[in-house]
C-alpha positions as CSV (number, residue, x, y, z in Angstrom):
1,M,36.8,-12.8,-39.9
2,T,40.1,-14.5,-40.8
3,E,43.5,-13.3,-39.6
4,S,44.2,-11.8,-43.1
5,D,41.1,-9.6,-42.7
6,L,42.4,-8.0,-39.5
7,P,44.3,-4.7,-39.5
8,P,48.0,-5.2,-38.9
9,S,47.7,-4.1,-35.2
10,G,44.8,-6.6,-34.8
11,R,47.0,-9.4,-36.2
12,A,49.9,-8.4,-33.9
13,F,47.8,-8.5,-30.7
14,D,46.1,-11.7,-31.8
15,R,49.5,-13.4,-31.8
16,V,50.4,-12.3,-28.3
17,A,47.0,-12.6,-26.6
18,A,47.7,-15.9,-24.9
19,H,50.7,-14.5,-22.9
20,Y,49.9,-10.8,-22.9
21,D,48.9,-10.6,-19.3
22,A,52.1,-12.3,-18.1
23,E,54.4,-10.2,-20.2
24,A,52.6,-6.8,-20.1
25,T,49.5,-6.5,-17.9
26,D,51.1,-7.9,-14.7
27,L,54.3,-5.8,-14.8
28,L,54.7,-3.5,-11.9
29,I,54.8,-0.4,-14.0
30,S,51.6,-1.5,-15.9
31,R,49.8,-2.0,-12.6
32,W,51.0,1.4,-11.4
33,V,49.7,3.2,-14.6
34,R,46.5,1.2,-14.5
35,D,45.8,2.3,-10.9
36,I,46.1,5.9,-12.0
37,V,43.6,5.3,-14.9
38,W,41.2,3.5,-12.6
39,E,41.2,6.5,-10.2
40,R,40.1,8.7,-13.1
41,L,37.5,6.2,-14.4
42,A,36.0,5.9,-10.9
43,R,35.3,9.7,-11.0
44,L,33.8,9.5,-14.5
45,F,31.6,6.5,-14.6
46,S,29.0,5.4,-12.0
47,P,27.3,2.1,-11.2
48,G,24.4,1.4,-13.5
49,E,25.8,3.4,-16.4
50,H,26.7,1.8,-19.7
51,V,30.1,2.6,-21.2
52,L,31.9,1.7,-24.4
53,E,35.6,0.6,-24.3
54,L,37.8,0.9,-27.3
55,G,40.6,-1.6,-27.5
56,C,39.8,-3.7,-24.4
57,G,42.7,-6.1,-24.8
58,T,42.4,-8.9,-22.2
59,G,39.7,-7.0,-20.3
60,E,41.4,-5.7,-17.2
61,D,39.6,-2.3,-17.3
62,A,36.3,-3.7,-18.3
63,L,36.4,-6.2,-15.4
64,W,37.3,-3.5,-12.9
65,L,34.4,-1.3,-14.0
66,A,32.0,-4.2,-14.1
67,A,33.0,-5.1,-10.5
68,R,31.9,-1.6,-9.5
69,G,28.5,-2.1,-11.1
70,V,29.2,-0.4,-14.5
71,H,27.9,-2.1,-17.6
72,V,30.6,-2.3,-20.3
73,T,30.6,-3.0,-24.0
74,A,34.2,-4.0,-24.5
75,T,35.6,-3.9,-28.1
76,D,38.8,-4.8,-29.8
77,A,40.1,-5.6,-33.2
78,S,41.8,-8.8,-32.0
79,P,39.5,-11.9,-31.7
80,A,42.1,-13.6,-29.6
81,M,42.2,-10.7,-27.1
82,L,38.4,-10.8,-26.9
83,D,38.4,-14.5,-26.2
84,V,40.8,-14.0,-23.3
85,A,38.7,-11.2,-21.9
86,R,35.5,-13.3,-22.2
87,E,37.2,-16.1,-20.3
88,K,38.3,-13.8,-17.5
89,A,34.9,-12.2,-17.3
90,A,33.2,-15.6,-16.9
91,A,35.8,-16.7,-14.3
92,A,35.1,-13.5,-12.3
93,G,31.4,-14.0,-12.5
94,L,31.0,-10.7,-14.4
95,A,29.9,-11.9,-17.8
96,G,26.4,-10.4,-17.2
97,R,27.8,-6.9,-17.0
98,I,30.2,-7.1,-20.0
99,S,29.4,-7.6,-23.6
100,F,32.1,-8.1,-26.2
101,L,32.2,-6.8,-29.7
102,Q,34.9,-6.9,-32.4
103,L,35.5,-3.4,-33.8
104,D,38.3,-2.1,-36.0
105,L,39.0,1.6,-35.0
106,A,40.2,2.3,-38.6
107,A,36.7,1.3,-39.9
108,A,34.7,3.5,-37.5
109,G,32.8,5.0,-40.5
110,A,31.2,1.7,-41.0
111,W,30.2,1.0,-37.4
112,T,26.5,0.4,-36.6
113,L,26.4,1.2,-32.9
114,P,23.0,2.1,-31.5
115,A,22.5,5.8,-31.4
116,A,22.7,7.6,-28.0
117,S,23.1,4.4,-26.1
118,F,26.3,4.9,-24.0
119,D,26.9,7.2,-21.0
120,G,30.6,7.3,-21.8
121,V,33.5,5.9,-23.8
122,F,37.1,5.2,-22.8
123,S,40.3,3.8,-24.2
124,N,43.4,2.9,-22.2
125,Y,47.0,2.0,-23.3
126,G,46.9,3.6,-26.7
127,P,44.6,1.8,-29.1
128,L,43.9,5.2,-30.6
129,N,47.5,5.4,-31.6
130,C,46.9,2.6,-34.1
131,I,45.0,4.8,-36.5
132,A,46.2,7.8,-38.6
133,R,43.1,9.9,-38.4
134,W,40.4,10.2,-35.8
135,D,37.6,12.1,-37.5
136,A,35.5,9.1,-38.5
137,L,35.9,7.8,-35.0
138,G,34.8,11.1,-33.5
139,S,31.6,11.1,-35.6
140,A,30.8,7.5,-34.7
141,L,31.3,8.2,-31.0
142,A,29.4,11.4,-31.0
143,A,26.4,9.6,-32.4
144,A,26.7,6.7,-30.0
145,L,27.0,8.8,-26.8
146,R,24.0,10.2,-24.9
147,P,23.9,13.9,-24.3
148,G,26.4,14.8,-21.6
149,G,28.4,11.6,-22.1
150,R,32.0,11.5,-20.9
151,A,35.1,10.4,-22.7
152,A,38.5,9.3,-21.4
153,F,41.3,8.5,-23.8
154,A,44.8,7.4,-22.7
155,V,46.8,8.3,-25.8
156,M,50.6,8.3,-26.4
157,G,51.7,11.8,-27.4
158,P,54.6,12.9,-29.6
159,F,57.0,13.4,-26.7
160,C,57.8,11.2,-23.7
161,A,60.7,12.6,-21.6
162,W,61.7,9.4,-19.9
163,E,61.7,7.4,-23.1
164,T,63.7,10.1,-24.9
165,V,66.3,10.3,-22.1
166,W,66.6,6.6,-21.6
167,H,67.3,5.8,-25.3
168,A,69.6,8.8,-25.7
169,L,71.7,7.8,-22.7
170,H,72.0,4.3,-24.3
171,G,73.2,5.7,-27.6
172,D,70.0,4.9,-29.5
173,L,69.1,8.4,-30.9
174,R,66.8,7.0,-33.6
175,T,64.5,5.4,-31.0
176,A,64.9,8.4,-28.7
177,R,63.4,10.6,-31.5
178,R,60.9,8.2,-32.9
179,R,57.8,9.9,-31.6
180,W,58.8,13.4,-32.9
181,R,57.9,12.6,-36.5
182,G,54.3,11.7,-35.4
183,R,54.6,8.2,-36.8
184,A,56.8,5.1,-36.0
185,E,56.8,1.4,-36.7
186,A,56.1,-1.1,-34.0
187,N,56.7,-4.8,-34.0
188,L,54.7,-7.2,-31.9
189,G,54.4,-10.9,-32.3
190,G,56.5,-10.7,-35.5
191,E,53.9,-8.3,-37.1
192,T,54.9,-4.8,-38.0
193,F,52.4,-2.0,-37.9
194,P,52.4,1.8,-37.8
195,V,51.9,3.8,-34.6
196,Y,50.8,7.5,-34.7
197,Y,51.5,10.1,-32.0
198,P,49.0,13.0,-32.2
199,T,49.3,16.2,-30.2
200,P,46.3,16.9,-28.0
201,R,45.3,19.7,-30.4
202,R,45.4,17.4,-33.4
203,L,43.4,14.7,-31.6
204,Q,40.7,17.1,-30.5
205,A,40.5,18.7,-33.9
206,D,40.0,15.3,-35.6
207,L,37.5,14.0,-33.0
208,G,35.3,17.1,-33.7
209,P,33.4,19.7,-31.7
210,A,31.6,17.1,-29.5
211,F,34.9,16.4,-27.8
C-alpha cells in the first residue's frame, strides 16, 4: 500500500512516526493518562488471553500487555507506526506475543478477521475519533470477539472542560468550541484530516447491541 492509498489520518501518523514517542508518548501527561488506562486494561485482560488493539501507534499498550502475558494483535492504518512498534517489540523480546496487522478503521466492512478469535478488543488515545460512523466497525468486532468478550475504547467526547477553559482564557473561542460541533479538523505532519467527537450514546448506538 502506497502513501496515497492510506486514509488521511494514516498519512498524518506515518509522517510523525519516527519522532512520535519523543514528542507525544514520553510526555508526563501522556504517561499519567496511560497509567490510568493500563490500570483498567489489567482488570479486563488476563495472561494467556488474545486481544485485538485498534490504532496501536508505536506499540506502548501492546508491549505492556504482552509483558503481562497477554497475546496482542496490534493494528494501525499507518505502516510507519507499525514498523516502529515491531522494532520495539523485538528489542523488548516480546515479538512472540504480538502480531501486527495494517487495518483501516474506515474500511472495517471489508475486514477478514477470523470469527470468534479474540477475548477482547481495546483502543487508546482516540483512533475511533478518526472515523465518522462506527456501525461497520461494531459489526466487524462483534463477529471477531468470542462470547463474553470485553471491549475498552478511549474516545474523545464532544466536551472537554480543561480544553474549553484553557483556550477560552487565551482568547481562542473557536478552538474552545471546536468539539461542540461533533467534528473538527486536525493537522499533523502537514496533513489535515477530520476528527469526530461522538457522545457515548451515539457511539454505543452505532457499535450496535453487542456493545
